[in-house]
DSSP file (Angstrom, degrees, kcal/mol; ACC not computed):
  #  RESIDUE AA STRUCTURE BP1 BP2  ACC     N-H-->O    O-->H-N    N-H-->O    O-->H-N    TCO  KAPPA ALPHA  PHI   PSI    X-CA   Y-CA   Z-CA
    1    1 A M              0   0    0      0, 0.0     2,-0.1     0, 0.0     0, 0.0   0.000 360.0 360.0 360.0 136.7    0.0    0.0    0.0
    2    2 A D     >  -     0   0    0      1,-0.1     4,-2.2     4,-0.0     5,-0.1  -0.457 360.0 -97.3 -96.6 175.1    1.3    3.4   -0.8
    3    3 A A  H  > S+     0   0    0      1,-0.2     4,-2.3     2,-0.2     5,-0.2   0.861 121.1  54.0 -60.8 -39.4    0.9    6.7    1.1
    4    4 A V  H  > S+     0   0    0      1,-0.2     4,-0.7     2,-0.2    -1,-0.2   0.926 110.8  46.0 -64.3 -43.4   -2.0    7.9   -0.9
    5    5 A Q  H >> S+     0   0    0      1,-0.2     3,-0.5     2,-0.2     4,-0.5   0.888 110.7  54.8 -64.3 -37.9   -4.0    4.7   -0.3
    6    6 A A  H >< S+     0   0    0     -4,-2.2     3,-0.8     1,-0.2    -2,-0.2   0.913 111.3  42.3 -63.1 -43.4   -3.1    4.8    3.3
    7    7 A V  H 3< S+     0   0    0     -4,-2.3    -1,-0.2     1,-0.2    -2,-0.2   0.519  94.6  81.5 -84.8  -2.9   -4.5    8.4    3.9
    8    8 A A  H << S+     0   0    0     -4,-0.7    -1,-0.2    -3,-0.5    -2,-0.2   0.773  75.8  84.4 -68.9 -23.8   -7.5    7.6    1.7
    9    9 A E  S <X S-     0   0    0     -3,-0.8     4,-1.9    -4,-0.5     3,-0.4  -0.692  80.1-140.1 -83.2 125.4   -9.1    6.0    4.8
   10   10 A P  H  > S+     0   0    0      0, 0.0     4,-2.3     0, 0.0     5,-0.2   0.840  98.3  52.6 -57.0 -39.2  -10.7    8.6    7.1
   11   11 A R  H  > S+     0   0    0      1,-0.2     4,-2.5     2,-0.2     5,-0.2   0.894 108.6  50.6 -66.6 -37.1   -9.6    7.1   10.4
   12   12 A R  H  > S+     0   0    0     -3,-0.4     4,-2.4     2,-0.2    -1,-0.2   0.893 109.4  51.0 -67.8 -37.1   -6.0    7.0    9.3
   13   13 A R  H  X S+     0   0    0     -4,-1.9     4,-2.2     2,-0.2    -2,-0.2   0.914 110.7  49.5 -62.5 -40.6   -6.3   10.7    8.2
   14   14 A E  H  X S+     0   0    0     -4,-2.3     4,-2.3     2,-0.2    -2,-0.2   0.896 108.9  51.8 -66.0 -39.5   -7.7   11.5   11.7
   15   15 A I  H  X S+     0   0    0     -4,-2.5     4,-2.0     1,-0.2    -1,-0.2   0.931 109.4  50.4 -61.1 -44.5   -4.8    9.6   13.3
   16   16 A L  H  < S+     0   0    0     -4,-2.4     4,-0.2     1,-0.2    50,-0.2   0.908 109.2  51.3 -59.5 -41.3   -2.4   11.6   11.3
   17   17 A R  H >< S+     0   0    0     -4,-2.2     3,-1.0     1,-0.2     4,-0.4   0.905 108.9  51.7 -61.9 -40.8   -4.1   14.8   12.4
   18   18 A L  H 3< S+     0   0    0     -4,-2.3     3,-0.3     1,-0.2     4,-0.2   0.870 118.0  36.2 -64.2 -37.3   -3.9   13.8   16.0
   19   19 A V  T 3< S+     0   0    0     -4,-2.0    47,-2.7     1,-0.2    -1,-0.2   0.192  88.1 103.6-103.3  16.7   -0.2   13.1   15.9
   20   20 A W  S <  S+     0   0    0     -3,-1.0    -1,-0.2    -4,-0.2    48,-0.1   0.929 100.1  10.9 -63.8 -47.4    0.7   15.9   13.5
   21   21 A D  S    S+     0   0    0     -4,-0.4     2,-0.3    -3,-0.3    -1,-0.2   0.421 129.6  41.9-113.2  -2.4    2.2   18.2   16.1
   22   22 A T  S    S-     0   0    0     -4,-0.2     2,-0.5    42,-0.0    44,-0.3  -0.970  75.3-115.1-146.2 157.8    2.5   16.0   19.1
   23   23 A E        -     0   0    0     -2,-0.3     2,-0.3    42,-0.1    42,-0.2  -0.814  35.7-176.7 -94.6 132.5    3.5   12.5   20.1
   24   24 A L  E     -A   64   0A   0     40,-2.2    40,-3.3    -2,-0.5     2,-0.1  -0.949  25.2-116.4-129.1 149.9    0.7   10.3   21.5
   25   25 A S  E  >  -A   63   0A   0     -2,-0.3     4,-2.2    38,-0.3    38,-0.2  -0.405  33.0-110.1 -76.4 161.2    0.6    6.8   22.8
   26   26 A A  H  > S+     0   0    0     36,-1.9     4,-2.7     1,-0.2     5,-0.2   0.888 120.9  52.7 -58.6 -39.0   -1.4    4.1   21.0
   27   27 A G  H  > S+     0   0    0     35,-0.2     4,-2.1     2,-0.2    -1,-0.2   0.900 106.9  50.9 -64.2 -41.8   -3.8    4.1   23.9
   28   28 A Q  H  4 S+     0   0    0      2,-0.2     4,-0.5     1,-0.2    -1,-0.2   0.885 113.1  46.7 -63.2 -38.1   -4.3    7.9   23.8
   29   29 A I  H >< S+     0   0    0     -4,-2.2     3,-1.5     1,-0.2    -2,-0.2   0.944 111.0  50.9 -67.4 -47.7   -5.0    7.6   20.0
   30   30 A A  H >< S+     0   0    0     -4,-2.7     3,-1.8     1,-0.3     5,-0.3   0.835  99.9  65.2 -60.6 -34.0   -7.4    4.6   20.5
   31   31 A D  T 3< S+     0   0    0     -4,-2.1    -1,-0.3     1,-0.3    -2,-0.2   0.726  95.2  60.1 -61.2 -21.2   -9.3    6.6   23.2
   32   32 A R  T <  S+     0   0    0     -3,-1.5     2,-0.3    -4,-0.5    -1,-0.3   0.465  99.1  69.1 -87.0  -1.3  -10.4    9.1   20.5
   33   33 A F  S <  S-     0   0    0     -3,-1.8     7,-0.0    -4,-0.2     4,-0.0  -0.829  73.4-135.4-122.1 156.4  -12.2    6.5   18.3
   34   34 A D  S    S+     0   0    0     -2,-0.3     2,-0.3     2,-0.0    -3,-0.1  -0.057  81.3  84.4 -98.7  31.8  -15.3    4.4   18.6
   35   35 A V  S    S-     0   0    0     -5,-0.3    -2,-0.2     1,-0.1     5,-0.0  -0.762  89.5 -77.3-123.0 172.0  -13.6    1.3   17.4
   36   36 A T     >  -     0   0    0     -2,-0.3     4,-1.9     1,-0.1     5,-0.2  -0.211  36.1-115.2 -68.7 160.1  -11.6   -1.3   19.2
   37   37 A F  H  > S+     0   0    0      1,-0.2     4,-2.8     2,-0.2     5,-0.2   0.885 118.0  58.3 -59.4 -38.8   -8.0   -0.8   20.2
   38   38 A G  H  > S+     0   0    0      1,-0.2     4,-1.9     2,-0.2    -1,-0.2   0.883 104.0  50.2 -59.6 -40.2   -7.1   -3.6   17.8
   39   39 A A  H  > S+     0   0    0      2,-0.2     4,-1.9     1,-0.2    -1,-0.2   0.919 112.3  46.5 -65.1 -43.3   -8.7   -1.7   14.9
   40   40 A V  H  X S+     0   0    0     -4,-1.9     4,-2.6     1,-0.2    -2,-0.2   0.900 109.4  55.6 -64.6 -39.8   -6.7    1.4   15.7
   41   41 A S  H  X S+     0   0    0     -4,-2.8     4,-2.0     1,-0.2    -1,-0.2   0.883 105.9  51.3 -59.7 -39.6   -3.6   -0.7   16.1
   42   42 A Q  H  X S+     0   0    0     -4,-1.9     4,-2.1     2,-0.2    -1,-0.2   0.909 109.6  49.6 -64.5 -41.9   -4.1   -2.0   12.5
   43   43 A H  H  X S+     0   0    0     -4,-1.9     4,-2.5     1,-0.2    -2,-0.2   0.915 110.2  51.1 -62.1 -42.4   -4.4    1.5   11.2
   44   44 A L  H  X S+     0   0    0     -4,-2.6     4,-2.5     1,-0.2    -1,-0.2   0.881 107.5  53.4 -62.9 -37.2   -1.2    2.5   13.1
   45   45 A K  H  X S+     0   0    0     -4,-2.0     4,-3.2     2,-0.2    -1,-0.2   0.919 108.8  48.8 -63.9 -43.3    0.6   -0.4   11.5
   46   46 A V  H  X S+     0   0    0     -4,-2.1     4,-1.9     2,-0.2     6,-0.2   0.936 113.0  47.6 -61.1 -45.9   -0.5    0.7    8.0
   47   47 A L  H  <>S+     0   0    0     -4,-2.5     5,-2.8     1,-0.2     6,-1.0   0.887 115.1  45.8 -63.3 -38.5    0.7    4.2    8.7
   48   48 A R  H ><5S+     0   0    0     -4,-2.5     3,-1.4     4,-0.2    -2,-0.2   0.921 111.2  51.6 -69.2 -44.6    4.0    2.9   10.1
   49   49 A D  H 3<5S+     0   0    0     -4,-3.2    -2,-0.2     1,-0.3    -1,-0.2   0.799 110.7  48.7 -64.7 -29.4    4.5    0.5    7.2
   50   50 A T  T 3<5S-     0   0    0     -4,-1.9    -1,-0.3    -5,-0.2    -2,-0.2   0.421 116.8-114.6 -90.4   1.4    4.0    3.3    4.7
   51   51 A G  T < 5S+     0   0    0     -3,-1.4    -3,-0.2    -4,-0.2    19,-0.1   0.712  81.7 121.6  78.1  21.2    6.4    5.6    6.5
   52   52 A L  S   <S+     0   0    0     -5,-2.8    15,-3.0    -6,-0.2     2,-0.3   0.681  73.0  32.9 -92.7 -18.6    3.8    8.1    7.5
   53   53 A V  E    S-B   66   0A   0     -6,-1.0     2,-0.3    13,-0.3    13,-0.2  -0.966  73.0-136.1-132.0 153.4    4.3    7.9   11.3
   54   54 A T  E     -B   65   0A   0     11,-3.2    11,-1.5    -2,-0.3     2,-0.4  -0.786  16.9-143.2-103.3 153.8    7.3    7.2   13.4
   55   55 A L  E     -B   64   0A   0     -2,-0.3     2,-0.4     9,-0.2     9,-0.2  -0.961  14.5-175.8-120.1 131.7    7.2    4.8   16.4
   56   56 A R  E     -B   63   0A   0      7,-2.6     7,-3.1    -2,-0.4     2,-0.5  -0.996  13.9-152.7-124.7 126.3    9.1    5.3   19.7
   57   57 A Q  E     -B   62   0A   0     -2,-0.4     2,-0.4     5,-0.2     5,-0.2  -0.839  14.4-179.8-102.6 134.4    8.9    2.6   22.2
   58   58 A D  E >   -B   61   0A   0      3,-2.8     3,-1.8    -2,-0.5     2,-0.4  -0.866  67.8 -56.4-130.9  95.9    9.2    3.3   25.9
   59   59 A G  T 3  S-     0   0    0     -2,-0.4    -1,-0.0     1,-0.3     0, 0.0  -0.565 120.6 -19.0  67.7-126.7    8.9    0.0   27.8
   60   60 A K  T 3  S+     0   0    0     -2,-0.4     2,-0.3    -3,-0.1    -1,-0.3   0.566 120.7  94.2 -87.6  -9.4    5.6   -1.5   26.9
   61   61 A R  E <   - B   0  58A   0     -3,-1.8    -3,-2.8   -36,-0.0     2,-0.4  -0.617  60.5-153.8 -89.5 143.8    4.2    1.8   25.6
   62   62 A R  E     - B   0  57A   0     -2,-0.3   -36,-1.9    -5,-0.2     2,-0.4  -0.962   7.4-161.4-117.0 131.1    4.3    2.8   21.9
   63   63 A F  E     -AB  25  56A   0     -7,-3.1    -7,-2.6    -2,-0.4     2,-0.3  -0.920   5.6-160.6-116.1 138.4    4.3    6.5   20.9
   64   64 A Y  E     +AB  24  55A   0    -40,-3.3   -40,-2.2    -2,-0.4     2,-0.3  -0.886  12.4 173.6-121.2 147.9    3.5    7.7   17.5
   65   65 A R  E     - B   0  54A   0    -11,-1.5   -11,-3.2    -2,-0.3   -45,-0.2  -0.984  40.1 -99.0-147.8 144.3    4.1   11.0   15.6
   66   66 A A  E     - B   0  53A   0    -47,-2.7     2,-0.9    -2,-0.3   -13,-0.3  -0.393  27.4-141.6 -62.8 138.7    3.5   12.0   12.0
   67   67 A D     >  -     0   0    0    -15,-3.0     4,-1.5     1,-0.2     3,-0.4  -0.821  18.5-175.5-102.6  91.7    6.6   11.7    9.9
   68   68 A R  H  > S+     0   0    0     -2,-0.9     4,-1.0     1,-0.3     7,-0.3   0.828  82.8  55.3 -61.5 -32.7    6.2   14.8    7.7
   69   69 A A  H  4 S+     0   0    0      1,-0.2     3,-0.5     2,-0.2    -1,-0.3   0.900 106.6  51.5 -65.3 -38.9    9.2   13.9    5.6
   70   70 A G  H  4 S+     0   0    0     -3,-0.4    -1,-0.2     1,-0.2    -2,-0.2   0.789 105.2  56.8 -66.7 -27.7    7.6   10.5    4.9
   71   71 A L  H >< S+     0   0    0     -4,-1.5     3,-2.1     1,-0.2    -1,-0.2   0.757  82.8 176.6 -74.9 -24.7    4.5   12.2    3.8
   72   72 A G  T >X  -     0   0    0     -4,-1.0     3,-1.5    -3,-0.5     4,-0.5  -0.307  70.0  -3.4  56.3-132.7    6.3   14.2    1.2
   73   73 A P  H 3> S+     0   0    0      0, 0.0     4,-1.3     0, 0.0    -1,-0.3   0.696 127.3  71.1 -66.5 -17.8    3.9   16.4   -0.9
   74   74 A L  H <> S+     0   0    0     -3,-2.1     4,-3.0     1,-0.2     5,-0.3   0.792  85.6  68.8 -66.3 -26.2    1.0   14.9    1.0
   75   75 A A  H <> S+     0   0    0     -3,-1.5     4,-2.3    -7,-0.3    -1,-0.2   0.934 101.2  43.8 -59.4 -47.9    2.0   16.8    4.1
   76   76 A D  H  X S+     0   0    0     -4,-0.5     4,-2.3    -3,-0.3    -1,-0.2   0.909 114.1  51.1 -64.5 -41.6    1.1   20.2    2.5
   77   77 A Y  H  X S+     0   0    0     -4,-1.3     4,-2.5     2,-0.2    -2,-0.2   0.941 112.3  45.5 -61.1 -48.6   -2.1   18.8    1.1
   78   78 A L  H  X S+     0   0    0     -4,-3.0     4,-2.6     1,-0.2     5,-0.2   0.907 112.4  50.7 -63.6 -42.0   -3.2   17.4    4.5
   79   79 A Q  H  X S+     0   0    0     -4,-2.3     4,-2.2    -5,-0.3    -1,-0.2   0.909 112.1  47.5 -63.8 -40.7   -2.3   20.5    6.4
   80   80 A T  H  X S+     0   0    0     -4,-2.3     4,-2.4     2,-0.2    -2,-0.2   0.917 111.1  51.4 -64.5 -43.3   -4.3   22.7    3.9
   81   81 A M  H  X S+     0   0    0     -4,-2.5     4,-2.0     1,-0.2    -2,-0.2   0.922 111.9  46.1 -61.1 -44.8   -7.3   20.3    4.1
   82   82 A W  H  X S+     0   0    0     -4,-2.6     4,-2.2     1,-0.2    -1,-0.2   0.884 111.4  52.2 -67.1 -37.4   -7.3   20.5    7.9
   83   83 A A  H  X S+     0   0    0     -4,-2.2     4,-2.5    -5,-0.2    -1,-0.2   0.908 108.9  50.4 -64.2 -41.1   -6.9   24.3    8.0
   84   84 A E  H  X S+     0   0    0     -4,-2.4     4,-2.4     2,-0.2    -1,-0.2   0.901 109.8  50.4 -64.0 -40.1   -9.9   24.6    5.6
   85   85 A K  H  X S+     0   0    0     -4,-2.0     4,-2.4     2,-0.2    -1,-0.2   0.901 111.1  48.8 -64.4 -39.9  -12.0   22.4    7.8
   86   86 A L  H  X S+     0   0    0     -4,-2.2     4,-2.5     2,-0.2    -2,-0.2   0.898 110.3  51.2 -66.3 -39.6  -11.0   24.5   10.9
   87   87 A D  H  X S+     0   0    0     -4,-2.5     4,-2.3     2,-0.2    -2,-0.2   0.918 111.2  48.1 -62.2 -43.1  -11.9   27.7    9.0
   88   88 A T  H  X S+     0   0    0     -4,-2.4     4,-2.4     2,-0.2    -2,-0.2   0.916 111.4  50.2 -63.4 -43.5  -15.3   26.3    8.0
   89   89 A L  H  X S+     0   0    0     -4,-2.4     4,-2.3     1,-0.2    -2,-0.2   0.904 110.7  49.6 -61.1 -42.2  -15.9   25.2   11.6
   90   90 A A  H  X S+     0   0    0     -4,-2.5     4,-2.5     2,-0.2    -1,-0.2   0.909 110.4  50.4 -63.8 -42.1  -15.0   28.7   12.9
   91   91 A E  H  X S+     0   0    0     -4,-2.3     4,-2.4     1,-0.2    -2,-0.2   0.915 111.1  48.6 -62.7 -42.8  -17.3   30.3   10.3
   92   92 A L  H  X S+     0   0    0     -4,-2.4     4,-2.3     2,-0.2    -1,-0.2   0.894 111.4  49.8 -64.2 -40.1  -20.2   28.0   11.4
   93   93 A A  H  X S+     0   0    0     -4,-2.3     4,-2.2     2,-0.2    -2,-0.2   0.908 111.4  48.6 -65.2 -41.9  -19.6   28.7   15.1
   94   94 A E  H  X S+     0   0    0     -4,-2.5     4,-2.5     2,-0.2    -2,-0.2   0.903 111.2  50.1 -65.1 -40.7  -19.6   32.5   14.4
   95   95 A A  H  X S+     0   0    0     -4,-2.4     4,-2.5     2,-0.2    -2,-0.2   0.901 111.3  48.8 -64.3 -41.0  -22.8   32.3   12.4
   96   96 A A  H  X S+     0   0    0     -4,-2.3     4,-2.2     2,-0.2    -1,-0.2   0.888 111.2  50.3 -65.5 -38.5  -24.5   30.3   15.1
   97   97 A E  H  X S+     0   0    0     -4,-2.2     4,-2.3     2,-0.2    -2,-0.2   0.911 111.3  48.0 -65.9 -42.3  -23.3   32.9   17.7
   98   98 A R  H  X S+     0   0    0     -4,-2.5     4,-2.5     2,-0.2    -2,-0.2   0.924 111.8  49.9 -62.9 -43.9  -24.7   35.7   15.6
   99   99 A A  H  X S+     0   0    0     -4,-2.5     4,-2.3     1,-0.2    -2,-0.2   0.892 110.6  50.1 -62.8 -39.8  -28.0   34.0   15.1
  100  100 A E  H  X S+     0   0    0     -4,-2.2     4,-2.2     2,-0.2    -1,-0.2   0.912 111.0  49.1 -64.5 -42.6  -28.3   33.3   18.8
  101  101 A G  H  X S+     0   0    0     -4,-2.3     4,-2.1     1,-0.2    -2,-0.2   0.894 111.4  49.1 -63.9 -40.5  -27.5   37.0   19.5
  102  102 A E  H  X S+     0   0    0     -4,-2.5     4,-2.2     2,-0.2    -1,-0.2   0.887 110.4  51.2 -65.8 -38.9  -30.1   38.1   17.0
  103  103 A A  H  X S+     0   0    0     -4,-2.3     4,-1.8     2,-0.2    -2,-0.2   0.894 110.9  47.9 -65.4 -39.9  -32.7   35.7   18.6
  104  104 A E  H  X S+     0   0    0     -4,-2.2     4,-1.5     1,-0.2    -1,-0.2   0.885 111.2  51.3 -67.9 -37.4  -32.0   37.1   22.0
  105  105 A G  H  X S+     0   0    0     -4,-2.1     4,-0.7     1,-0.2    -2,-0.2   0.881 109.0  50.5 -65.4 -38.0  -32.3   40.7   20.7
  106  106 A A  H  < S+     0   0    0     -4,-2.2     3,-0.5     1,-0.2     4,-0.4   0.846 107.2  54.3 -69.0 -33.8  -35.7   39.9   19.1
  107  107 A E  H >< S+     0   0    0     -4,-1.8     3,-0.9     1,-0.2    -1,-0.2   0.867 104.3  55.2 -66.7 -34.6  -36.9   38.4   22.3
  108  108 A G  H 3< S+     0   0    0     -4,-1.5    -1,-0.2     1,-0.2    -2,-0.2   0.711 109.0  47.3 -71.8 -20.3  -36.1   41.6   24.2
  109  109 A T  T 3< S+     0   0    0     -4,-0.7    -1,-0.2    -3,-0.5    -2,-0.2   0.400  83.5 115.1-102.1   3.0  -38.2   43.7   21.7
  110  110 A A    <         0   0    0     -3,-0.9    -3,-0.0    -4,-0.4    -4,-0.0  -0.482 360.0 360.0 -73.5 142.9  -41.3   41.5   21.8
  111  111 A P              0   0    0      0, 0.0    -1,-0.1     0, 0.0    -4,-0.0   0.482 360.0 360.0 -70.9 360.0  -44.4   43.2   23.3
């Protein structure tokens, strides 16, 4: 499997996002998903085998971090995609806040 196929799966993209700027243990990563630890472990293996994450072992614990060099040109694409999603989320939150403020203002002027 190549890197493009590996990141085509949504959970693997989410794992990459989680370990993009920080190192997390396999357990910390698994806690963020509604699937078994074994399923997350398989995703981590694919990411590791394709060179998209690095593994550091400390005793029995395994820590993962995105390997941006291993991602090559995919790194810029993924970072842009996540930034766009965050921008959209911020816009939606601001619109909801404005709508809530307008609704409260309308309640205050009702007879």
